[in-house]
C-alpha positions as CSV (number, residue, x, y, z in Angstrom):
1,F,72.1,17.2,61.6
2,L,69.6,14.3,62.0
3,A,66.9,16.5,63.4
4,S,66.4,18.2,60.1
5,Y,65.9,14.9,58.4
6,I,63.3,13.4,60.8
7,N,60.5,15.4,59.3
8,V,61.6,14.6,55.7
9,I,61.7,10.9,56.5
10,N,58.4,11.1,58.3
11,E,56.8,12.7,55.2
12,L,58.5,10.1,52.9
13,C,57.0,7.3,55.1
14,K,53.6,8.9,54.5
15,A,54.0,9.4,50.8
16,A,55.8,6.0,50.0
17,P,55.6,3.7,53.0
18,Q,56.9,0.7,51.0
19,M,60.3,2.4,50.9
20,V,61.1,1.1,54.4
21,H,61.4,-2.4,52.9
22,V,63.6,-1.5,49.9
23,Q,67.0,-3.1,50.2
24,N,70.4,-1.8,49.2
25,D,73.0,-3.8,47.3
26,Q,74.0,-5.5,50.6
27,S,70.3,-6.4,51.4
28,A,70.0,-3.9,54.1
29,T,66.8,-1.9,54.6
30,P,66.6,1.6,56.0
31,I,65.6,0.1,59.3
32,D,68.7,-2.1,59.3
33,L,70.9,0.9,58.6
34,I,69.4,2.9,61.4
35,Q,70.1,0.0,63.8
36,L,73.7,-0.3,62.6
37,Y,74.2,3.4,63.2
38,K,72.5,3.3,66.6
39,A,74.8,0.4,67.7
40,N,77.8,2.7,67.1
41,Q,76.5,5.5,69.3
42,K,76.7,6.0,73.1
43,P,73.2,5.0,74.5
44,N,72.6,8.4,76.2
45,S,73.9,10.6,73.3
46,K,71.8,13.0,71.3
47,K,72.5,11.1,68.1
48,Y,71.4,7.9,69.7
49,F,68.0,9.4,70.6
50,Q,67.6,10.9,67.2
51,L,68.4,7.6,65.5
52,D,66.0,5.9,67.9
53,G,63.3,8.4,66.8
54,L,64.0,7.5,63.1
55,Y,63.9,3.8,64.0
56,K,60.5,4.2,65.6
57,I,59.1,6.1,62.6
58,L,60.5,3.4,60.1
59,S,59.5,0.4,62.2
60,G,56.0,1.9,62.8
61,T,55.6,2.3,59.1
62,S,56.7,-1.3,58.5
63,V,54.2,-2.5,61.1
64,Q,51.4,-0.5,59.3
65,I,52.4,-2.0,56.0
66,Y,52.3,-5.5,57.5
67,L,48.9,-4.9,59.1
68,H,47.5,-3.6,55.8
69,K,48.8,-6.6,53.9
70,K,47.7,-9.0,56.6
71,K,44.1,-7.7,56.3
72,M,44.3,-8.1,52.5
73,W,45.6,-11.6,52.8
74,E,42.9,-12.5,55.3
75,V,40.2,-11.1,53.0
76,E,41.7,-13.0,50.0
77,G,42.1,-16.1,52.1
78,I,38.5,-16.0,53.3
79,A,37.3,-15.5,49.7
80,A,39.5,-18.3,48.4
81,R,38.4,-20.7,51.2
82,S,34.8,-19.8,50.6
83,A,35.1,-20.4,46.8
84,K,36.9,-23.7,47.5
85,S,34.3,-24.7,50.0
86,R,31.5,-24.0,47.5
87,K,33.3,-25.8,44.8
88,G,34.0,-28.8,47.1
89,T,30.4,-29.0,48.2
90,F,29.2,-29.0,44.6
91,L,31.7,-31.7,43.5
92,A,31.0,-33.8,46.6
93,R,27.4,-34.1,45.6
94,G,28.4,-35.0,42.1
95,L,27.4,-33.5,38.8
96,P,23.9,-34.2,37.5
97,G,24.0,-37.4,35.4
98,Q,27.4,-38.4,36.8
99,N,28.0,-42.2,37.1
100,R,29.4,-43.1,40.5
101,T,31.6,-46.1,40.8
102,E,31.2,-48.6,43.7
103,G,32.7,-47.1,46.8
104,S,32.4,-43.5,45.6
105,S,29.0,-43.0,47.0
106,S,28.6,-41.3,50.3
107,L,26.5,-44.2,51.6
108,S,28.3,-46.8,53.6
109,S,28.4,-50.4,52.4
110,K,25.9,-51.4,55.1
111,S,23.5,-48.7,53.9
112,R,24.0,-49.8,50.2
113,S,23.3,-53.4,51.0
114,S,20.1,-52.5,52.9
115,F,18.9,-50.5,49.9
116,S,19.7,-53.3,47.5
117,S,17.5,-55.7,49.4
118,I,14.5,-53.5,48.9
């Protein structure tokens, strides 16, 4: 019975991999359901091994989705940090013509006092 569905599920994972994370009305994903069915089988039974094969397909798909998203998050994070860094550097130098208040300068008070004596 399950053997005929393994190929179908494998093709579904290729066509719509995000389906492995879809939850039913009890918040269970296909991976959760497979684990529940597996728990009710004898460890050396044919059904157990078929369910384990399905679990490996679904969990492998889930890992691939995560790795893809992780790569996107890292690229977005690097871009965001780079933009923030560029913005922070520009603002730290101050805008042209910006009046700085006492204490906002990057010079220490000792350096300021030595410049005021010149």
